[in-house]
ZADO-666958 format. One record per residue: x, y, z of N, C-alpha, C in turn. Coordinates in steps of 0.1 Angstrom, whole numbers, padded with zeros to 4 digits, always signed. Each point is the difference from the previous one (the first is absolute). Layout:
BEGIN
XYZXYZXYZ/...
***
This chain:
BEGIN
-0930+0769+0336+0007+0008-0010+0007+0012+0007/+0012+0003-0003+0007+0011+0006-0003+0013-0008/-0007+0009+0007-0005+0012-0007+0012+0010-0002/+0011-0002+0007+0011+0009-0001+0009-0002-0013/-0003-0011-0007+0008-0002-0012-0008+0002-0012/+0005+0006-0011-0007+0002-0012-0006-0012-0006/-0012+0000-0005-0006-0011-0006+0001+0002-0015/+0007-0009-0007+0002+0001-0015-0013-0005-0006/-0005+0008-0010-0013-0004-0006+0002-0012-0009/-0010-0009-0001+0001-0011-0009-0004+0003-0014/-0005+0012-0002-0004+0005-0013+0003+0014-0001/+0002+0005-0012+0004+0014-0001-0010+0010+0005/+0004+0011+0005-0009+0010+0005-0007+0007-0011/-0012+0004+0001-0008+0007-0010+0001+0015+0003/+0004+0008-0009+0000+0014+0001-0012+0005-0008/-0010+0005+0007-0013+0005-0006-0002+0014+0003/-0007+0007-0010-0002+0014+0001-0015+0004+0000/-0009-0009-0002-0014+0003-0001-0008-0010+0009/-0011+0005+0005-0009-0008+0008-0006-0012-0009/-0002+0003-0013-0006-0010-0008+0010-0012-0001/+0013+0003-0002+0010-0011-0001+0000-0007+0013/-0001+0006+0012+0000-0007+0012-0012-0009+0002/-0012+0005-0005-0012-0008+0001+0001-0012-0008/+0007+0001-0012+0002-0012-0009+0009-0010+0005/+0009+0003+0009+0010-0009+0006-0007-0010+0009/+0003-0013-0002-0006-0010+0009+0005+0002+0014/-0009-0001+0010+0003+0002+0014+0006-0012+0006/-0002-0011-0005+0005-0013+0006-0011-0004+0010/+0004-0010+0008-0010-0006+0009+0001+0005+0014/+0010+0008+0003+0001+0005+0014-0004+0014+0001/+0003+0006+0011-0004+0014+0003+0009+0010-0007/-0005+0012-0003+0008+0010-0006+0004+0010+0011/+0013+0003+0001+0005+0011+0009+0005+0011-0007/-0002+0012+0005+0006+0012-0007+0009+0008+0010/+0011+0005-0005+0009+0009+0007+0000+0013-0008/-0004+0011+0006-0001+0012-0008+0012+0009+0003/+0007+0005-0010+0012+0008+0001-0001+0012-0009/+0009+0009+0002+0002+0011-0009+0014-0002-0007/+0005-0012+0000+0012-0003-0007+0012+0004+0009/+0012+0000-0007+0013+0002+0007+0001-0010+0011/-0002-0013-0004-0001-0011+0010+0013-0002+0007/-0001-0005+0013+0012-0004+0007-0003-0012+0009/+0009-0003+0009-0002-0013+0008-0013+0001+0008/-0004+0011+0004-0013+0001+0007-0012-0005-0008/+0000+0005-0013-0011-0005-0009+0002-0015-0002/+0012-0004-0002+0003-0015-0002-0006-0008+0011/+0001+0005+0012-0005-0007+0012-0015-0001-0001/-0007+0010-0005-0014-0001-0002-0004-0010-0010/+0008+0000-0011-0003-0010-0011+0002-0014+0005/+0011-0002+0008+0002-0014+0005-0010-0004+0010/-0005+0009+0008-0011-0003+0009-0013-0004-0007/-0002+0007-0011-0012-0003-0008+0002-0014-0007/+0011-0002-0005+0003-0013-0007-0002-0012+0010/+0006+0002+0012-0001-0010+0011-0015-0002+0003/-0008+0011+0001-0014-0002+0004-0008-0007-0010/+0001+0003-0013-0008-0006-0010+0005-0013-0005/+0013-0003+0002+0005-0013-0004+0002-0001-0015/+0005-0011-0005+0003-0002-0014-0012+0001-0009/-0012-0003+0005-0012+0000-0008-0006+0014-0001/+0005+0009+0009-0006+0014-0001+0007+0009-0009/-0004+0012+0000+0006+0010-0010+0003+0013+0008/+0012+0005-0003+0005+0012+0007+0001+0011-0011/-0007+0011+0002+0000+0012-0009+0007+0011+0007/+0010+0006-0006+0006+0012+0006-0004+0012-0009/-0006+0010+0005-0004+0012-0008+0011+0010+0002/+0003+0007-0011+0010+0011-0001-0007+0012-0006/-0003+0009+0009-0008+0012-0005+0004+0012+0008/+0005+0010-0006+0003+0013+0007-0012+0008+0000/-0007+0000+0012-0013+0006+0001+0000+0015+0001/-0004+0008-0010+0001+0014+0001-0009+0006+0011/-0010-0007+0004-0009+0006+0011+0007+0000+0013/+0011-0007+0002+0007+0000+0013+0010+0011+0001/+0002+0008-0010+0011+0010+0000-0007+0014+0002/+0004+0006+0011-0006+0013+0004+0009+0011-0006/-0003+0012+0005+0007+0012-0004+0015-0001+0005/+0009+0002-0009+0014+0000+0003+0006-0014-0001/-0008-0010-0003+0004-0014-0002+0001-0003-0015/+0012-0002-0004+0003+0000-0015-0003-0014-0006/-0011-0001-0006-0004-0013-0006+0010-0004-0011/+0005+0009-0007+0010-0003-0011+0013-0006+0005/+0004+0003+0012+0012-0004+0006+0000-0014+0005/-0012-0005+0002-0001-0014+0007+0006-0010-0010/+0009-0009+0006+0007-0009-0009-0009-0010-0007/+0003-0002-0013-0007-0010-0008+0011-0010-0004/-0001-0013+0005+0010-0010-0003-0007-0013-0003/-0009+0000-0010-0009-0011-0003+0007-0013-0003/+0011+0001-0008+0007-0012-0004+0006-0007+0013/+0007+0008+0008+0006-0005+0012-0011-0005+0010/-0011+0007+0000-0011-0004+0009-0006-0013-0004/-0001-0002-0013-0005-0013-0005+0009-0012+0004/+0013+0003-0001+0010-0011+0003-0001-0003+0015/-0001+0010+0008+0000-0002+0015-0013-0008+0004/-0011+0005-0006-0013-0007+0003+0000-0014-0004/+0005-0003-0012+0001-0014-0005+0009-0009+0010/+0011+0006+0004+0009-0008+0008-0006-0003+0014/-0009+0009+0004-0006-0002+0013-0012-0009+0000/-0005-0003-0013-0011-0010-0001-0012+0006-0006/+0000+0011-0006-0012+0006-0007-0003-0007-0013/-0012-0002-0003-0005-0005-0013-0002+0011-0010/-0005+0011+0005-0005+0011-0009+0006+0013+0005/+0004+0009-0008+0003+0014+0003-0010+0008-0008/-0009+0007+0006-0011+0008-0006+0004+0014+0001/+0004+0006-0011+0006+0014-0001-0009+0008-0009/-0012+0004+0005-0009+0008-0008+0005+0015-0002/-0005+0006-0010+0002+0014-0002-0010+0008+0008/+0002+0013+0001-0009+0009+0007-0014+0000-0007/+0001-0001-0013-0013+0000-0008-0007-0013+0002/+0007-0011+0003-0007-0013+0003-0007+0001+0014/+0007+0006+0009-0006+0000+0014-0010+0011+0001/+0002+0012-0006-0009+0011+0000-0004+0004-0014/-0008-0008-0007-0004+0002-0014-0006+0013-0003/-0007+0006+0010-0006+0013-0002+0007+0012+0005/+0013-0002+0003+0008+0010+0007-0001-0002+0015/+0004+0010+0007-0002-0001+0015-0014-0002+0004/-0003-0010+0008-0014-0003+0004-0007+0011+0007/-0012+0002-0003-0008+0010+0007-0005-0005+0013/-0002-0013+0001-0005-0007+0012+0012-0008+0006/+0003+0002+0012+0011-0006+0007-0004-0006+0013/+0008-0009+0006-0003-0005+0013+0008+0009+0010/-0007+0003+0010+0006+0009+0011+0004-0009+0012/+0011+0004+0006+0005-0009+0011-0006+0004+0014/-0009+0010+0000-0006+0003+0013+0009+0006+0010/-0004+0000+0013+0008+0006+0010+0014-0005+0001/+0002-0014-0001+0013-0005+0001+0010+0005-0011/-0006+0004-0011+0008+0005-0011+0005+0014+0002/-0005+0007+0010+0004+0014+0003+0011+0001+0010/+0004-0011+0006+0010+0000+0010+0014-0004-0005/+0011+0004+0007+0013-0004-0003+0004+0002-0014/+0001-0010-0008+0004+0001-0014-0011+0008-0007/-0012-0002+0003-0011+0008-0006+0000+0015+0003/+0005+0003+0012+0002+0014+0004+0011+0007-0008/+0011-0008-0001+0012+0005-0007-0002+0001-0015/-0008-0009-0005-0003-0001-0015-0015-0001-0002/-0007+0011+0000-0014+0001-0001-0005-0007-0013/-0010-0009+0001-0005-0006-0011+0007-0013-0005/+0012-0002+0007+0008-0012-0004-0007-0013+0000/-0007-0002+0012-0007-0013+0001-0012-0002-0008/-0006+0012-0004-0011-0001-0009+0005-0006-0014/+0012+0005-0004+0006-0005-0012+0004-0014+0001/+0005-0004+0012+0004-0014+0002-0012-0009-0001/-0011+0003+0007-0011-0009+0001-0007-0001-0014/+0000+0012-0007-0007-0001-0013+0008-0009-0010/+0013+0001+0000+0007-0009-0009+0000-0015+0005/+0001-0002+0013-0001-0013+0005-0013-0007-0004/-0011+0008+0002-0013-0005-0004-0001-0004-0015/+0006+0009-0008+0000-0003-0015+0009-0012-0003/+0011-0001+0006+0009-0011-0003-0006-0014+0006/-0007+0001+0011-0006-0012+0005-0011-0004-0010/-0007+0009-0006-0010-0004-0010+0007-0005-0013/+0011+0006-0004+0006-0004-0012+0007-0014+0001/+0005-0003+0012+0008-0012+0002-0009-0011+0006/-0010+0003+0006-0010-0010+0007+0008-0010+0008/+0007+0004+0010+0008-0010+0008-0009-0006+0011/+0004-0011+0005-0006-0006+0012+0007+0006+0013/+0013+0003-0002+0008+0005+0012+0009+0012-0006/+0002+0010+0009+0009+0011-0004+0010+0002+0011/+0012+0002-0003+0011+0001+0009+0006+0014+0000/+0001+0006+0012+0005+0014+0002+0011+0000+0011/+0009+0009+0000+0010+0001+0010-0004+0008+0012/+0005-0005+0011-0003+0007+0013+0009+0013+0002/+0010+0001-0008+0008+0013+0001-0010+0012-0002/-0009-0002-0010-0010+0010-0002-0012-0004+0009/+0001+0001+0013-0010-0005+0009-0013+0007-0001/+0000+0013-0002-0013+0008-0001-0006-0004-0013/+0007-0002-0011-0005-0004-0013-0007-0013+0002/+0007-0010+0006-0005-0013+0002-0013+0001+0008/-0001+0008+0010-0012+0002+0008-0012+0005-0008/+0003+0010-0008-0012+0006-0008-0004-0009-0011/+0009-0008-0006-0004-0010-0010-0008-0011+0007/+0004-0005+0011-0007-0010+0007-0014+0005+0004/-0001+0012+0004-0013+0005+0004-0009+0002-0012/+0006+0005-0011-0008+0001-0013-0006-0013-0004/+0009-0011+0000-0005-0013-0004-0011-0005+0008/+0000+0003+0013-0010-0005+0009-0013+0009-0001/+0002+0013+0000-0012+0009-0001-0007-0001-0013/+0007-0002-0011-0006-0001-0013-0002-0014-0006/+0002-0010+0009-0003-0014-0003+0008-0005-0012/+0012+0004-0001+0009-0006-0011+0002-0015+0003/-0002-0009-0010+0002-0014+0003+0015-0004-0001/+0008+0006+0008+0014-0003+0000+0006+0001+0014/+0009-0009+0002+0007+0000+0013+0012+0009+0000/+0001+0009+0009+0012+0009+0001+0010-0006+0010/+0012-0002-0005+0011-0006+0008+0012+0010+0002/+0004+0002+0012+0011+0009+0002+0013-0008+0001/+0011+0005-0005+0013-0007+0000+0010+0009+0007/+0009-0006+0009+0009+0007+0008+0010+0009-0008/+0004+0011+0007+0009+0009-0006+0014-0006-0002/+0006+0002-0011+0014-0006-0002+0010+0011+0002/+0010-0003+0008+0010+0010+0003+0014-0004-0005/+0008+0010-0003+0014-0003-0004+0008-0003+0013/+0013-0004-0003+0008-0004+0012+0001+0010+0011/+0000+0013-0004+0002+0010+0010-0014+0005+0006/-0011-0007-0003-0013+0003+0006-0009+0009-0009/+0006+0007-0010-0008+0008-0008-0011-0008-0008/-0012+0005+0001-0011-0007-0007+0003+0001-0015/-0002-0012-0007+0002+0001-0015-0010+0009-0006/+0004+0008-0010-0008+0009-0007+0006+0004-0013/-0008+0002-0010+0005+0005-0013+0005+0014+0002/-0003+0007+0010+0005+0013+0003+0014+0000+0005/+0004-0011+0006+0014+0000+0005+0011+0003-0010/-0003-0002-0012+0010+0002-0011+0003+0015-0001/-0008+0008+0005+0002+0015-0001+0008+0005+0011/+0004-0008+0010+0007+0005+0011+0015-0001-0003/+0007+0011+0003+0015+0000-0001+0005-0008+0013/+0013-0003+0000+0005-0007+0012-0002+0008+0013/+0003+0013+0000-0003+0007+0013-0015+0000+0003/-0009+0002-0010-0014+0000+0002-0005-0014+0005/+0006-0011-0005-0004-0013+0005+0004-0002+0014/+0011+0005+0005+0004-0001+0014-0010+0007+0008/-0005+0012-0004-0010+0007+0008-0013-0008+0000/-0004-0005-0012-0012-0007-0001-0002-0012+0009/+0012-0006+0004-0001-0011+0010-0006+0003+0013/-0002+0013+0002-0006+0005+0013-0015-0005+0000/-0006-0002-0011-0014-0004+0000-0002-0014+0007/+0008-0009-0006-0001-0014+0006+0006+0000+0014/+0011+0008+0002+0006+0000+0014-0010+0005+0010/-0008+0010-0004-0010+0005+0010-0010-0010+0003/-0005-0008-0010-0010-0010+0003+0006-0011+0008/+0012-0004-0002+0007-0011+0007+0002+0005+0015/+0003+0013+0001+0003+0005+0014-0013-0001+0008/-0011+0004-0006-0013-0002+0007-0003-0014+0003/+0002-0009-0009-0002-0014+0002+0008-0005+0012/+0013+0003+0000+0009-0005+0010-0003+0007+0014/-0004+0012+0000-0003+0007+0013-0013-0006+0005/-0009-0003-0008-0013-0006+0005+0003-0014+0005/+0009-0008-0007+0003-0013+0005+0007+0000+0013/+0009+0010+0002+0007+0002+0013-0010+0003+0011/-0010+0009-0003-0010+0003+0010-0009-0012+0004/-0003-0008-0010-0008-0012+0002+0008-0010+0009/+0013-0001-0002+0008-0009+0008+0000+0005+0014/+0002+0013+0002-0001+0006+0014-0013-0003+0006/-0011+0002-0007-0013-0003+0005-0002-0014+0005/+0006-0009-0008-0001-0014+0003+0008-0003+0013/+0011+0006+0001+0008-0002+0012-0007+0006+0012/-0006+0011-0002-0008+0006+0012-0011-0009+0004/-0006-0007-0009-0011-0009+0003+0004-0012+0007/+0013-0004-0002+0005-0012+0006+0007+0002+0013/+0002+0013+0004+0008+0002+0013-0008-0004+0012/+0007-0004+0010-0008-0005+0012-0005+0011+0009/+0005+0012-0001-0005+0011+0009+0000+0013-0008/-0006+0010+0005-0002+0012-0008+0013+0006-0005/+0001+0003-0013+0012+0005-0006+0005+0013+0006/-0010+0008+0005+0004+0013+0007+0008-0003+0012/-0004-0010+0008+0007-0004+0012+0014-0006-0003/+0000-0007-0010+0013-0006-0004+0010+0011-0004/-0005+0009-0007+0009+0011-0004+0005+0008+0012/-0008+0002+0009+0004+0008+0012+0011-0008+0008/-0002-0013+0001+0009-0009+0007+0014+0000-0007/-0001-0001-0013+0013-0001-0007+0007+0013+0001/-0007+0011-0001+0006+0013+0001+0007+0002+0013/-0007-0005+0011+0006+0002+0013+0013-0008+0002/+0001-0011-0008+0012-0007+0000+0011+0006-0009/-0003+0011-0007+0009+0006-0008+0002-0007-0014/-0009-0009-0003+0001-0007-0013-0008+0008-0010/+0007+0011-0004-0007+0010-0009-0005-0006-0013/+0009-0008-0006-0004-0006-0013-0012-0009+0001/+0000-0008+0010-0011-0009+0003-0013+0008+0003/+0002+0010+0008-0011+0008+0004-0006+0007-0013/+0008+0005-0008-0005+0006-0013-0008-0010-0008/+0006-0013+0000-0008-0010-0008-0013-0003+0007/+0000+0000+0013-0013-0003+0007-0009+0012-0002/+0005+0012+0000-0009+0012-0003-0006-0002-0014/+0008-0004-0010-0006-0002-0013-0011-0010+0000/+0002-0011+0008-0010-0010+0001-0013+0006+0006/+0002+0008+0011-0011+0006+0006-0008+0009-0009/+0008+0008-0008-0007+0009-0010-0008-0008-0010/+0006-0011-0005-0007-0008-0010-0013-0007+0006/+0001-0003+0013-0011-0007+0007-0012+0010+0002/+0003+0013+0002-0010+0010+0003-0009+0002-0012/-0013+0001+0002-0009+0003-0011-0002+0015-0001/-0006+0004-0011-0004-0008-0011+0012-0003-0009/-0002-0009-0010+0011-0004-0008+0006+0012-0007/+0013-0001-0001+0008+0011-0006+0003-0003-0015/-0003-0011-0005+0005-0005-0013-0001+0010-0011/-0012+0005-0004-0001+0009-0011+0008+0012+0001/+0001+0007+0012+0008+0012+0001+0015-0003+0000/+0004-0012+0005+0013-0004-0001+0005-0003-0014/-0009-0006-0008+0003-0003-0014+0001+0012-0008/-0009+0010+0002+0001+0012-0007+0013+0008+0003/+0003+0000+0013+0012+0008+0004+0013-0006-0005/+0000-0014+0000+0013-0006-0005+0002+0002-0015/-0011-0001-0007+0001+0003-0015+0003+0014-0002/-0007+0009+0007+0002+0014-0002+0014+0005+0003/+0006-0006+0009+0014+0004+0004+0009-0003-0012/-0001-0011-0006+0008-0004-0012-0002+0010-0011/-0013+0003-0003-0003+0009-0011+0004+0014+0002/+0000+0004+0013+0004+0014+0004+0015+0001-0003/+0008-0010+0004+0014+0000-0003+0003+0001-0015/-0008-0008-0008+0002+0000-0014-0003+0013-0007/-0008+0008+0007-0003+0014-0006+0013+0009+0000/+0010-0004+0008+0012+0007+0000+0012-0006-0008/-0004-0011-0007+0010-0006-0009+0003+0008-0012/+0010-0003-0007+0003+0006-0013+0001-0010-0011/-0009-0001-0009-0012+0009-0001-0011-0004+0011/-0008+0009+0004-0010-0002+0011-0012-0008-0005/-0006-0007+0010-0013-0006-0003-0011+0010+0004/-0010+0002-0009-0011+0009+0003-0012-0009+0002/-0005+0000+0013-0011-0009+0004-0013+0006-0006/-0008-0009-0005-0014+0003-0004-0009-0004+0011/+0001-0012+0004-0008-0004+0012+0006-0013+0006/-0003-0001+0013+0003-0012+0008-0013-0002+0007/-0007-0012-0002-0013-0002+0006-0001-0014+0005/-0007-0002+0011-0003-0013+0006-0015-0002-0001/-0004-0009-0009-0014+0000-0004-0007-0013+0002/-0013+0000+0001-0008-0012+0000-0001-0005-0014/+0003-0013-0003+0000-0005-0013-0014+0000-0007/-0011+0001+0009-0013+0000-0006-0004+0012-0007/+0005+0012+0005-0005+0013-0005+0011+0010-0002/+0013-0003+0005+0011+0008-0001-0001+0013+0008/-0008+0000+0011+0000+0011+0009+0010-0003+0011/+0006+0011+0006+0010-0002+0010-0006-0007+0012/+0009-0009+0006-0005-0007+0012+0004+0007+0013/-0008-0001+0010+0004+0007+0013+0011-0007+0007/+0005+0007+0011+0011-0006+0008-0004-0013+0007/-0012-0001+0003-0004-0013+0007-0005-0011-0009/+0003+0002-0013-0005-0010-0010+0006-0014+0002/-0009-0010-0002+0005-0014+0000-0005-0006-0013/+0009-0008-0006-0003-0007-0012+0011+0003-0011/-0003-0003-0012+0009+0002-0011-0001+0015-0005/+0011+0005-0004+0001+0014-0006+0011+0000-0010/-0001+0010-0009+0010+0002-0010+0007+0013+0003/+0014-0001+0001+0008+0012+0001+0005+0003-0014/-0005+0011-0005+0003+0004-0014+0008+0013-0001/+0009+0001-0009+0008+0012-0002+0001+0003-0015/+0001+0013-0003+0002+0005-0013+0010+0012+0001/+0009+0001-0009+0010+0011+0001+0006+0001-0014/+0006+0012-0002+0008+0003-0012+0015+0001+0003/+0008-0006-0009+0014+0002+0001+0004+0005-0014/+0005+0012+0000+0002+0007-0013-0014+0002-0007/-0001-0005-0012-0013+0001-0007-0008-0013+0000/+0005-0010+0007-0007-0013+0000-0008-0002+0013/-0012-0003-0002-0010-0003+0011-0001-0015+0003/+0002-0004+0012+0000-0014+0004-0010-0002+0011/-0005-0013+0000-0009-0003+0011+0004-0014+0006/-0004-0003+0012+0003-0013+0006-0010-0001+0012/-0001-0013+0005-0008-0002+0011+0003-0013+0006/-0004-0002+0013+0001-0013+0007-0012-0002+0008/-0003-0012+0002-0012-0003+0009+0005-0003+0014/-0007+0005+0010+0004-0002+0014-0013-0004+0007/+0002-0008+0011-0011-0005+0008+0002+0005+0014/-0010+0006+0006+0000+0006+0013-0010-0008+0009/+0004-0001+0013-0009-0006+0010+0007-0012+0007/-0007-0005+0009+0005-0011+0008+0004-0012-0008/+0012-0005+0002+0004-0012-0008+0005+0003-0014/+0000+0013-0004+0003+0003-0014+0015-0002-0001/+0004-0004-0012+0014-0002-0003+0006+0013-0005/-0008+0010-0003+0004+0013-0003+0000+0003-0015/+0002-0011-0008+0000+0002-0015-0003-0012-0007/-0006+0001-0012-0002-0012-0008+0010+0000-0011/+0011+0009+0000+0009+0000-0010+0012-0009+0003/+0007-0004-0011+0011-0009+0001+0012+0009+0004/+0010-0007+0006+0012+0008+0004+0007+0006-0011/+0007+0011+0003+0008+0007-0010+0012-0008-0005/+0004+0002-0012+0012-0006-0005-0002-0009-0012/+0008+0002-0010-0001-0008-0012-0012+0004-0008/-0001-0006-0012-0012+0002-0009-0011-0008+0006/-0010+0006+0005-0011-0007+0006-0013+0007-0001/-0010-0007+0004-0013+0006+0000-0005+0002+0014/-0008+0011+0002-0006+0001+0014-0010-0012+0001/-0002-0004+0012-0009-0011+0002-0014+0004-0001/-0003+0011-0005-0014+0003-0003+0000+0006-0014/-0012-0003-0007-0001+0004-0014+0006+0013-0004/+0016+0007-0029+0008+0010-0004-0006+0008-0011/+0008+0008-0002-0005+0009-0010-0004-0007-0012/-0009+0004-0006-0005-0006-0010-0009+0006-0008/-0009+0005-0005-0011+0002-0010+0007-0005-0009/+0009+0001+0016+0011+0000-0002+0009-0003+0010/+0007-0004+0001+0008-0005+0008+0007+0008+0008/+0001+0000+0005+0008+0007+0005+0008+0004+0003/-0016-0003-0007+0003+0005-0004+0006+0001+0010/+0010-0028+0017+0001+0003-0007+0001+0002-0001/+0003+0081-0027-0004+0001-0012+0008+0010-0006/+0010+0023-0010+0008+0009-0009-0001+0014+0006/+0010+0008-0004-0001+0013+0006-0012+0007-0004/-0007+0005+0009-0012+0008-0002-0010-0007-0009/+0000-0013+0000-0010-0008-0007-0006-0010+0009/-0011-0005-0003-0007-0009+0009+0008-0013+0002/-0003-0006+0012+0007-0012+0003-0005-0010-0010/+0008-0010-0002-0003-0009-0011-0003-0013+0002/-0011-0005+0007-0005-0013-0003-0013+0002-0006/-0007-0002-0003-0011+0002-0008+0005+0009-0009/+0007+0002+0004+0007+0010-0004+0003+0006+0011/-0001-0007+0008+0001+0004+0012+0009-0007+0007/+0001-0009+0004+0010-0003+0008+0012+0002-0006/+0002+0008+0003+0013+0005-0003+0009-0011-0001/
***
């Protein structure tokens, strides 16, 4: 089955607003998958739904939740401004292969008002997005836990665009023994590389041009790392010390070749330079964008361990996430890419830039990615934006 093409439902989609109605709906003989969103659905969310449909097959059931979670909105984040487009969301979900759109009210999800007992995200929830938006991940995990209880899925799909969100949800499910498989879905990008987000609609044309610096910075790090790995491979295959070769070439006046050999020698010298090179390449692009009109205002650029989202050291080997968050005008955007460091590393697990595509690693999603609005939370879970 081709996951890139919309799957037309063989039966009409059910739009339900209460958990009781969802419980009464026959589940069928296959697995139930859930895709959690805050609405304002776009192609990133549709990719999540298609992935879910593909996974559970025709005998399974795909539930898309649409709920604007008030617990995810902090000070200065306007809950009332978040777009509500339920009719269009239902149509998109159905076209992508959903069987059910579950759109509960706040009273349905929080029948006693804001919950006094909530799930906390722990140390990981205080870093990066958690530092910029204190309490955000506590709100995310609380609503995810409630929606998992209300929908009772076998599998839940989330976008990798919200990489930290995906990580804390995965950790919650493992730590609290939720009987559900958490699946990450690759980030969907527009033709120019910008990660799909419900927040993109708030960008003016000049702001959008500036916003492209986020993905450009990530791609610059990816490409610089790939170039270094290529030089390292050449250094490993040379028949004699790269330093000696550089000196010989320089003596012959072959400056360009000597410079190339010097680069090979630099790449061959330990310790690995990958993390510092990736940070520097991305940082240079973002620094340039700070002088654009309108300017990009950087929140953070971080190269982190996927297991706990702590910064990796310069000698790090293995997979890491290069994550960026910034504001353009009043709109806050996030993006990330996965990179691999160490001997034999290809440099990245992401697909090449260009065209509407997904990164080769799990998008935004609670949302898709989310695969989120100005001064409001990202939107797949409401969150993937």
